[in-house]
TORLO-607900 format. One record per atom (N, C-alpha, C): residue number from 1; residue in three letters; chain; atom name; x, y, z. Coordinates in Angstrom, 1 decimal, padded with zeros to 4 digits, m for minus. Atoms other than C-alpha are relative to their C-alpha. Last residue first. Example, Ala and Ser with C-alpha at 12.3 -4.5 7.8 and 13.67 -1.06 7.14 Angstrom:
2
R k r c a x y z
R 2 SER A N m000.9 m001.1 000.0
R 2 SER A CA 013.7 m001.1 007.1
R 2 SER A C m000.8 001.1 000.8
R 1 ALA A N 000.9 m001.2 000.0
R 1 ALA A CA 012.3 m004.5 007.8
R 1 ALA A C 000.9 001.2 000.0
This chain:
122
R k r c a x y z
R 122 HIS A N m001.3 m000.1 m000.8
R 122 HIS A CA 010.1 019.2 005.3
R 122 HIS A C 000.8 001.1 m000.4
R 121 ALA A N 000.4 m000.4 m001.4
R 121 ALA A CA 006.4 019.1 004.2
R 121 ALA A C 001.3 000.3 000.8
R 120 GLN A N 000.3 m001.4 m000.1
R 120 GLN A CA 007.5 019.2 000.5
R 120 GLN A C m000.3 000.5 001.4
R 119 ALA A N m001.3 m000.8 000.1
R 119 ALA A CA 009.2 015.8 000.8
R 119 ALA A C m000.3 001.5 000.2
R 118 SER A N m000.6 m000.1 001.4
R 118 SER A CA 005.8 014.3 001.8
R 118 SER A C 001.3 000.8 000.1
R 117 SER A N m000.1 m001.4 000.4
R 117 SER A CA 004.8 013.2 005.3
R 117 SER A C 000.6 000.0 m001.4
R 116 LEU A N m000.3 m000.2 001.4
R 116 LEU A CA 003.4 010.0 006.7
R 116 LEU A C 000.2 001.5 m000.2
R 115 CYS A N 000.2 m001.3 000.7
R 115 CYS A CA 003.3 009.2 010.4
R 115 CYS A C 000.5 000.0 m001.4
R 114 LEU A N m001.2 m000.4 000.9
R 114 LEU A CA 002.9 005.9 012.2
R 114 LEU A C m000.4 001.3 m000.7
R 113 PRO A N m000.1 m001.2 000.8
R 113 PRO A CA 000.6 004.9 015.1
R 113 PRO A C 001.3 000.0 m000.9
R 112 GLN A N m001.1 m000.9 m000.3
R 112 GLN A CA 000.3 001.3 016.2
R 112 GLN A C 000.0 001.2 m000.9
R 111 GLY A N 000.4 m001.1 m000.8
R 111 GLY A CA m003.2 m000.2 016.0
R 111 GLY A C 001.2 000.9 000.4
R 110 SER A N 000.0 000.4 m001.4
R 110 SER A CA m002.2 m003.7 014.8
R 110 SER A C m000.4 001.2 001.0
R 109 PRO A N 000.9 001.1 m000.3
R 109 PRO A CA m003.3 m003.0 011.3
R 109 PRO A C 000.0 m000.4 001.4
R 108 ASP A N m000.3 001.2 000.8
R 108 ASP A CA m001.3 000.3 011.2
R 108 ASP A C m001.0 m001.1 000.4
R 107 LEU A N m000.2 001.1 m000.9
R 107 LEU A CA m002.8 003.5 012.8
R 107 LEU A C 000.2 m001.3 m000.9
R 106 LEU A N 000.8 001.2 000.3
R 106 LEU A CA m002.3 006.5 010.6
R 106 LEU A C 000.2 m001.0 001.1
R 105 VAL A N m000.1 001.1 m000.9
R 105 VAL A CA m001.0 010.0 011.5
R 105 VAL A C m001.0 m001.1 m000.5
R 104 THR A N 001.3 000.7 m000.3
R 104 THR A CA m000.6 012.5 008.7
R 104 THR A C 000.2 m001.2 000.8
R 103 TRP A N 000.0 001.5 000.1
R 103 TRP A CA 002.3 014.9 008.6
R 103 TRP A C m001.4 m000.5 000.2
R 102 GLN A N m001.4 000.4 000.4
R 102 GLN A CA 003.1 018.6 008.3
R 102 GLN A C 000.1 m001.5 m000.2
R 101 GLY A N m000.1 000.4 001.4
R 101 GLY A CA m000.7 019.4 008.3
R 101 GLY A C 001.4 m000.4 m000.5
R 100 GLU A N 000.5 m001.1 000.9
R 100 GLU A CA m000.8 021.3 011.6
R 100 GLU A C 000.3 m000.3 m001.5
R 99 GLY A N m001.0 m000.4 001.0
R 99 GLY A CA 001.3 018.7 013.4
R 99 GLY A C m000.4 001.0 m001.0
R 98 PRO A N m000.8 m001.1 m000.4
R 98 PRO A CA m001.4 016.9 015.3
R 98 PRO A C 001.0 000.4 m001.1
R 97 GLN A N m001.1 m000.1 000.9
R 97 GLN A CA m004.1 014.8 013.6
R 97 GLN A C 000.8 001.2 000.4
R 96 PHE A N m001.0 m000.9 m000.5
R 96 PHE A CA m006.8 013.6 016.0
R 96 PHE A C 001.3 m000.1 m000.9
R 95 ASP A N 000.5 m001.4 000.1
R 95 ASP A CA m009.6 012.0 014.0
R 95 ASP A C 001.1 001.0 000.4
R 94 PRO A N 000.7 m000.6 m001.2
R 94 PRO A CA m007.7 008.8 013.6
R 94 PRO A C m000.4 001.4 m000.2
R 93 LYS A N m000.5 m001.4 m000.2
R 93 LYS A CA m006.9 007.4 010.1
R 93 LYS A C m000.8 000.6 001.2
R 92 THR A N 001.1 m000.9 m000.3
R 92 THR A CA m007.2 003.6 010.0
R 92 THR A C 000.6 001.4 000.2
R 91 ALA A N m000.2 m001.1 m001.0
R 91 ALA A CA m004.8 001.3 008.3
R 91 ALA A C m001.3 000.7 000.3
R 90 GLY A N 000.3 000.3 m001.4
R 90 GLY A CA m005.8 m002.0 006.7
R 90 GLY A C 000.3 001.0 001.0
R 89 ALA A N m000.8 001.2 m000.5
R 89 ALA A CA m004.5 m002.1 003.1
R 89 ALA A C m000.2 m000.3 001.4
R 88 GLN A N 000.5 001.2 000.7
R 88 GLN A CA m007.4 000.2 001.8
R 88 GLN A C 000.8 m001.3 000.5
R 87 VAL A N 001.3 000.2 m000.6
R 87 VAL A CA m006.4 002.7 004.5
R 87 VAL A C m000.6 m001.3 m000.7
R 86 LEU A N m000.3 000.7 m001.2
R 86 LEU A CA m002.8 002.3 003.2
R 86 LEU A C m001.3 m000.2 000.8
R 85 GLN A N m000.5 001.4 000.3
R 85 GLN A CA m003.8 003.1 m000.4
R 85 GLN A C 000.2 m000.7 001.4
R 84 ALA A N 001.1 000.8 000.6
R 84 ALA A CA m005.9 006.2 000.6
R 84 ALA A C 000.5 m001.5 m000.2
R 83 VAL A N 001.0 000.2 m001.1
R 83 VAL A CA m003.2 007.5 003.0
R 83 VAL A C m001.1 m000.9 m000.6
R 82 ALA A N m000.5 001.0 m000.9
R 82 ALA A CA m000.5 007.0 000.3
R 82 ALA A C m001.0 m000.3 001.1
R 81 LYS A N 000.0 001.3 000.7
R 81 LYS A CA m002.5 008.9 m002.3
R 81 LYS A C 000.5 m001.1 000.9
R 80 GLU A N 001.4 000.3 000.2
R 80 GLU A CA m003.1 011.8 000.1
R 80 GLU A C m000.1 m001.4 m000.7
R 79 THR A N 000.6 000.4 m001.3
R 79 THR A CA 000.6 011.8 001.2
R 79 THR A C m001.4 m000.4 m000.2
R 78 ASP A N 001.3 m000.7 000.0
R 78 ASP A CA 002.1 011.9 m002.4
R 78 ASP A C m000.8 m000.5 001.3
R 77 GLU A N 000.1 m000.9 001.1
R 77 GLU A CA 005.8 011.1 m002.6
R 77 GLU A C m001.3 000.8 000.0
R 76 VAL A N 000.6 000.5 001.2
R 76 VAL A CA 006.1 009.5 000.7
R 76 VAL A C m000.1 001.1 m001.0
R 75 ARG A N 000.1 m001.0 001.1
R 75 ARG A CA 008.4 010.1 003.7
R 75 ARG A C m000.6 m000.7 m001.2
R 74 PHE A N m000.3 000.3 001.4
R 74 PHE A CA 007.8 007.7 006.6
R 74 PHE A C m000.2 001.2 m000.9
R 73 ASP A N 000.3 m001.1 001.0
R 73 ASP A CA 007.9 008.3 010.3
R 73 ASP A C 000.4 m000.4 m001.3
R 72 LEU A N m000.9 m000.2 001.2
R 72 LEU A CA 007.9 005.3 012.7
R 72 LEU A C m000.6 001.2 m000.8
R 71 HIS A N 000.8 000.0 001.2
R 71 HIS A CA 006.5 005.2 016.3
R 71 HIS A C 001.0 000.3 m001.2
R 70 PHE A N m000.6 m000.4 001.2
R 70 PHE A CA 007.9 004.5 019.7
R 70 PHE A C m001.0 000.1 m001.1
R 69 ASP A N m001.3 000.4 m000.2
R 69 ASP A CA 007.0 003.7 023.3
R 69 ASP A C 000.9 000.4 m001.2
R 68 LEU A N m000.6 000.9 001.0
R 68 LEU A CA 004.0 005.9 022.8
R 68 LEU A C 001.4 m000.4 000.4
R 67 THR A N m001.4 m000.3 000.4
R 67 THR A CA 002.3 007.5 025.8
R 67 THR A C 000.5 m001.0 m001.0
R 66 ASP A N m001.1 000.7 m000.6
R 66 ASP A CA m001.4 006.6 025.9
R 66 ASP A C 001.3 000.6 m000.5
R 65 ALA A N 000.0 m000.1 m001.5
R 65 ALA A CA m004.2 009.1 025.3
R 65 ALA A C 001.2 m000.7 000.6
R 64 PRO A N m001.1 m000.8 m000.6
R 64 PRO A CA m003.3 009.7 021.6
R 64 PRO A C 000.0 000.0 001.5
R 63 TRP A N m000.6 m001.2 000.4
R 63 TRP A CA m003.3 006.7 021.0
R 63 TRP A C m001.2 001.0 m000.4
R 62 ASN A N 001.2 m000.8 000.2
R 62 ASN A CA m004.8 003.9 023.0
R 62 ASN A C 000.5 001.4 m000.4
R 61 PRO A N 000.2 m001.2 m000.8
R 61 PRO A CA m001.7 001.8 022.6
R 61 PRO A C m001.3 000.7 m000.4
R 60 ALA A N m000.6 m001.2 000.6
R 60 ALA A CA m002.2 m001.6 020.9
R 60 ALA A C m000.2 001.2 001.0
R 59 GLN A N 000.8 m001.2 m000.1
R 59 GLN A CA m002.9 m004.5 023.2
R 59 GLN A C 000.7 001.2 m000.7
R 58 PHE A N m000.5 m001.3 000.3
R 58 PHE A CA m001.4 m007.9 022.4
R 58 PHE A C m001.0 001.1 000.1
R 57 GLY A N 000.6 m001.1 m000.8
R 57 GLY A CA m003.0 m010.8 024.2
R 57 GLY A C 000.5 001.4 m000.3
R 56 GLU A N 001.4 000.4 m000.5
R 56 GLU A CA m000.6 m013.4 022.8
R 56 GLU A C m000.5 001.2 000.8
R 55 GLN A N 000.1 m000.1 m001.4
R 55 GLN A CA 002.4 m011.5 021.2
R 55 GLN A C m001.4 m000.4 000.4
R 54 HIS A N 001.4 000.2 m000.5
R 54 HIS A CA 003.3 m012.3 017.6
R 54 HIS A C 000.1 000.0 001.6
R 53 ALA A N 000.1 001.2 m000.8
R 53 ALA A CA 006.6 m010.7 016.6
R 53 ALA A C m001.4 m000.2 000.6
R 52 PHE A N 001.3 000.1 m000.7
R 52 PHE A CA 006.9 m008.3 013.7
R 52 PHE A C m000.1 m001.3 000.7
R 51 VAL A N 000.2 001.3 m000.5
R 51 VAL A CA 010.4 m007.4 012.3
R 51 VAL A C m001.3 000.0 000.9
R 50 LEU A N 001.0 m000.2 m001.0
R 50 LEU A CA 011.0 m004.4 010.1
R 50 LEU A C m000.4 m001.4 000.4
R 49 MET A N 001.1 001.0 m000.2
R 49 MET A CA 014.3 m004.8 008.2
R 49 MET A C m001.0 000.5 001.1
R 48 GLN A N 001.0 m000.7 m000.9
R 48 GLN A CA 017.0 m002.6 006.7
R 48 GLN A C m001.2 m001.0 000.1
R 47 ASP A N m000.7 m001.1 m000.7
R 47 ASP A CA 020.2 m004.0 005.2
R 47 ASP A C m000.9 000.7 000.9
R 46 GLY A N m001.2 000.7 m000.5
R 46 GLY A CA 018.6 m007.4 004.3
R 46 GLY A C 000.8 001.1 000.8
R 45 THR A N m001.0 000.1 001.1
R 45 THR A CA 016.1 m005.5 002.2
R 45 THR A C 001.2 m000.8 000.4
R 44 GLY A N m001.2 m000.8 000.1
R 44 GLY A CA 013.1 m005.7 004.4
R 44 GLY A C 000.8 m000.3 m001.2
R 43 VAL A N 000.0 m000.7 001.3
R 43 VAL A CA 009.9 m007.2 005.7
R 43 VAL A C 001.3 000.8 m000.1
R 42 ILE A N m001.0 m001.0 000.3
R 42 ILE A CA 010.0 m009.8 008.4
R 42 ILE A C m000.2 000.6 m001.4
R 41 ALA A N m000.1 m000.3 001.4
R 41 ALA A CA 007.3 m011.9 010.0
R 41 ALA A C 001.0 001.1 m000.2
R 40 HIS A N m000.7 m001.2 000.4
R 40 HIS A CA 006.9 m013.6 013.3
R 40 HIS A C 000.0 000.2 m001.5
R 39 THR A N m000.7 m000.6 m001.2
R 39 THR A CA 005.1 m016.3 015.3
R 39 THR A C 000.7 001.3 m000.4
R 38 ASP A N 001.0 m000.4 m001.0
R 38 ASP A CA 002.5 m017.3 012.7
R 38 ASP A C 000.7 000.7 001.1
R 37 GLU A N 000.5 001.1 m000.8
R 37 GLU A CA 005.2 m017.3 010.0
R 37 GLU A C m001.1 000.5 001.0
R 36 GLU A N 001.4 m000.1 m000.3
R 36 GLU A CA 006.2 m015.0 007.2
R 36 GLU A C m000.5 m001.3 000.7
R 35 ALA A N 000.5 001.1 m000.8
R 35 ALA A CA 009.8 m014.3 006.4
R 35 ALA A C m001.4 000.3 000.4
R 34 MET A N m001.2 000.9 m000.1
R 34 MET A CA 011.6 m012.0 003.9
R 34 MET A C m000.4 m001.3 000.8
R 33 VAL A N 000.2 000.8 m001.2
R 33 VAL A CA 008.5 m010.1 002.7
R 33 VAL A C 001.1 m001.1 000.1
R 32 PRO A N 000.5 001.3 000.1
R 32 PRO A CA 009.9 m007.8 000.1
R 32 PRO A C m000.3 m000.6 001.4
R 31 TRP A N m001.0 001.0 m000.3
R 31 TRP A CA 010.3 m004.1 000.6
R 31 TRP A C m000.6 m001.4 000.0
R 30 GLY A N m000.4 000.8 001.2
R 30 GLY A CA 007.9 m001.9 m001.2
R 30 GLY A C 001.0 m001.0 000.2
R 29 THR A N m001.4 m000.2 000.4
R 29 THR A CA 007.8 000.4 001.8
R 29 THR A C 000.4 m000.6 m001.3
R 28 LEU A N m000.5 m001.3 m000.3
R 28 LEU A CA 004.1 001.0 002.5
R 28 LEU A C 001.4 000.2 m000.5
R 27 GLN A N 000.7 m001.0 000.8
R 27 GLN A CA 002.6 m002.0 000.7
R 27 GLN A C 000.6 001.4 000.2
R 26 HIS A N m000.5 000.2 001.4
R 26 HIS A CA 005.3 m004.3 002.2
R 26 HIS A C m000.7 001.0 m000.9
R 25 TYR A N m001.2 m000.7 000.1
R 25 TYR A CA 004.4 m002.7 005.6
R 25 TYR A C 000.7 m000.3 m001.4
R 24 PHE A N 000.2 m001.5 000.0
R 24 PHE A CA 000.8 m003.8 005.2
R 24 PHE A C 001.3 000.7 m000.2
R 23 ALA A N 000.7 m000.4 001.2
R 23 ALA A CA 001.6 m007.4 004.1
R 23 ALA A C m000.2 001.6 m000.1
R 22 ALA A N m001.0 000.1 001.1
R 22 ALA A CA 004.2 m007.8 006.8
R 22 ALA A C m000.7 000.4 m001.3
R 21 MET A N m001.0 m001.1 m000.1
R 21 MET A CA 001.8 m006.5 009.4
R 21 MET A C 000.9 000.0 m001.1
R 20 ALA A N 000.7 m001.2 000.4
R 20 ALA A CA m001.0 m008.8 008.3
R 20 ALA A C 001.0 001.2 000.0
R 19 ARG A N 000.2 000.1 001.5
R 19 ARG A CA 001.4 m011.8 008.5
R 19 ARG A C m000.7 001.3 m000.5
R 18 PRO A N m001.2 m000.4 000.8
R 18 PRO A CA 002.6 m010.7 012.0
R 18 PRO A C m000.1 m000.1 m001.5
R 17 ASP A N 000.0 000.7 001.2
R 17 ASP A CA m000.9 m010.7 013.5
R 17 ASP A C 001.2 000.3 m000.9
R 16 ASP A N 000.9 001.2 m000.1
R 16 ASP A CA m001.3 m009.7 017.1
R 16 ASP A C 000.1 m000.9 m001.2
R 15 CYS A N 001.3 m000.2 000.7
R 15 CYS A CA 001.7 m007.4 017.3
R 15 CYS A C m000.9 m001.2 000.2
R 14 ASN A N 001.1 001.0 m000.2
R 14 ASN A CA 005.0 m007.0 019.0
R 14 ASN A C m001.2 000.4 m000.7
R 13 TRP A N 001.0 m000.2 m000.9
R 13 TRP A CA 007.9 m004.9 017.7
R 13 TRP A C m001.1 m001.1 000.0
R 12 ALA A N 000.9 001.1 m000.3
R 12 ALA A CA 011.2 m005.1 016.0
R 12 ALA A C m001.0 000.4 001.0
R 11 THR A N 000.9 m000.5 m001.0
R 11 THR A CA 013.3 m002.5 014.2
R 11 THR A C m001.0 m001.1 000.2
R 10 SER A N 001.4 000.4 m000.1
R 10 SER A CA 016.1 m003.7 012.1
R 10 SER A C m000.6 000.7 001.2
R 9 ILE A N 000.3 000.9 001.1
R 9 ILE A CA 019.5 m002.8 010.6
R 9 ILE A C m001.4 m000.5 000.1
R 8 ILE A N 001.2 000.7 m000.4
R 8 ILE A CA 020.4 000.3 012.7
R 8 ILE A C m000.4 m000.9 m001.2
R 7 THR A N 001.1 m000.2 001.0
R 7 THR A CA 023.9 001.2 011.8
R 7 THR A C m001.2 m000.8 000.5
R 6 ALA A N 000.8 001.2 000.3
R 6 ALA A CA 026.7 001.5 014.5
R 6 ALA A C m001.1 000.5 m001.0
R 5 ASN A N 000.5 m000.1 001.4
R 5 ASN A CA 029.1 004.4 014.3
R 5 ASN A C m000.8 m001.2 m000.4
R 4 LEU A N m000.1 001.2 000.7
R 4 LEU A CA 030.9 003.2 017.4
R 4 LEU A C m000.5 000.1 m001.4
R 3 PRO A N 001.2 000.6 000.4
R 3 PRO A CA 031.5 006.7 018.8
R 3 PRO A C 000.2 m001.3 m000.8
R 2 THR A N 000.2 m000.1 001.5
R 2 THR A CA 034.9 007.3 020.3
R 2 THR A C m001.3 m000.7 m000.3
R 1 MET A N 000.4 001.3 000.6
R 1 MET A CA 034.9 007.8 024.1
R 1 MET A C m000.3 000.2 m001.5
């Protein structure tokens, strides 16, 4: 069978506050907020988008105890600076930090884990 060579254009997930997620991921990616409603928000370029959908009663995973359905990894120029800026934008930094310094785990405003690493870490 010949591969389709499809391109991922968006990643969507549930959260309690789509507007807060859009503001946070705008800070992280620099992508513009394309839509911002109570029910959903989108940050992206048109070619790549992050879509946040409101879910009543949303419960974030209890990381690291819960198994994750997914998480995103981001490469940043300066990990320490990015962590400080994202904590100010609503992230939290959990005590548990696997990876022996190769990346830093943060929890976004909805409590979903994400990882940051610098180009030097790869």
